[in-house]
N, C-alpha and C positions, 0 to 999 in steps of 0.2 A: 505494499499500500504506500502511497506518495500523495502527499497534499500539497498543491500549488495554488499561489496567488494568481488570480487574474482581474481583469475589469469587472467581471460579473461576481466577485468574491472567490472564495476558495472553491477549488476543485479537487475532488478526491479520486486518484485513479487506482486501480487495482489490475494486477496481473497473475496468470497461472499458467504454469508449464510454457514460460517465454512468450505468452501472448497476451493482448490488452484484453481484459474481460469486462472492465466497466470504467465510465466516468460520469461522476454524480456531483452534482452541486452541493456545496456545504463541506465541512470539515469533518472527516472520519476519524475514528478512535483506532489507535494502534501506532507501532513505531514504523518509522520511514524504511522502505525496502531499497535495497541496493540494485534490485532487478535492473538490467540495461534498458529492457522494453520501456518501463516507467519512466526513465530518464531521457529516452528518445521521444516518447510520447510528450512529455513536458516540453522538450525543446521545439518539437514541432507546433504544439499549440501555443507557444509564447510567439512563434513566427505568425501563426495565424492571426493572434490578436494585434500582432504590431503591424499586419496589413501586408507581408511579404511572402504569405503562404495561401494557397487557394486549395490545394489538395492534400490529403495525408496519404503517407506511405509507411503503414505499420501492421504487424502481425496481428491478427484479432481472433479472439476465441470465446466470443459471447455466447451464453447458451440460451436456447431457445426452441420452440416447436418448429417442424417443418414450414408451416405457414408463416410463422414469424421471421423464420430466416430469409424466406422468400420476399416479404414487405421490406425487410431490412436491407436486402440487397438491391431492391429497386431504388429504395432511398439515395444510395449513393449515385445513382444516375441522374440525380437532379443537379445541374450544375450550379457551381457557385455563382451567387448573384441572381438567382432564378428561384421560382416557387412552383410548386404543384398542389393541385386539389387531392383530397382522399380518393374522389372517384377516378382521377387521372392515374394514381397508383394502382388503384383496382384493376383499371383496365391494362395497365402494363405488365401486370402478373396474369393476366387473361382470367380474372375473376372479377367481372363489371359489377356483379351485385353483391359483392362482400365489402361494401364500402365502410360498413360498421365495424367488421372485423379487421379491416386494415386500420381504422382508427384506433382499435384496441391494441393491436400489434405495435403501432406507432408509438402509443403511450408506454409500452413496455420496454422500448429500446433502451438498453443499458449504456450506450456508448454514445452519451451526448457530444454534439458537435462534430465529433469524427463521423458517425453516421447521422447524416444531418436530418434528423426529424423536424427540426425547427424550421424547415423548408416547405413542409407541408401543411397548407391552410384551407379553409372552407371554400366551397364552390362560390360562394358569394364575395368572396375576398377576404372574409373576417379571419383574424390570426385563430381563434378556437383555442383549445387549451394547449398546456406545455408543462412539463414536469417542473421546470426551473421558474415557472410563472410567465405570464404575459408580457411583463415589463422585460425580461431576459430574452423571450422569443423576439420581440420588436428590435431590441438592441442588437441581436445578432443578424437579423434581416437588415437593419440600417447598416451595420458594419459591412456586410456583403454587397449591399446596394451600391456603394460609393464606387468601387473600382468598376462595377458593371456598366455605370454611366460614363467611364472615362474610355472604355473599349470593348470591343465585342469580345463575348466568350466563345469557347470552342463550340463549333457547330453553329455559330451564329452567323447570318448574312453581315457582310462587310458593305452595307449601302445605307445611304441616308435615311430610308424609311425604318431601317432596324436598328439604328443606333440611339443609345439612351439619351433622354433629355434631362436637364436638371429638374427634379422633384417629380420624376417619373417613377412609377412602382416598377418592381422588379418583373420582368416578364415570366410568365407561366409556361415553361418548356420542359418537356421530357424527351430523351432519346428513346426511340421505339426499340424494342427487341426484334430480331431475325423472325421471318415467318415461321411458323410451326414451332416456336418456342416459348416457354412461359416462365418456367421456374428459374429463379436467380439465386445464385449462391456467392458469399463472401468467400474468396481464397486468402491465403496467408498475406497477401501483401495489398489488402483493399482493393484488389482488381474485381471485375464481374465475369464471371463464367456462365454462359448460357447453357441450360440442360433441359431435355425434354420434360415436360411437366407431368408429373406422375402422382403427386399427391392428390388423394381423394377425400376431401374432407367436406362434411355437410356444413355449409354456412348459410 
């Protein structure tokens, strides 16, 4: 376990078997770990808060059901400086009727910021809930929205119609999976691997 200070207050990081398993708001109890994964996560988070990092490259080991893993895998497809609705995430994992289940899985994400559940908002543009509180969710979106106004993000067209203007909200954009695939998995280095959808849950 490692507790770091941030503009949002203390964050408590935990690792197991050389993988990052949680990032929680608040100060945790326990002695500081010397696990190199935690120190690397702290370094990358500090860069994120300083505005010099948009993506994370960390080994992850969060525990969750197959459905939760699908949702968390979809979250990392939402680019920095953009948002998506719960319905869009549900469509991304080929479960368009599972909007509420997506919301529940989003709320149980144990890796705040690194797996960006703060980028998911209501279909009407409302912020909706967030484990760290709506003030923190708004801060994170504002923090990410500033660079998005200065230059296009990956996959974004570089023309005058798509450039951000001062005061404009972040666009809602999701990268779509390849045809015939739905389940998303987090690999060791926070990359996305597309695999055939085989989970059969009643939602």
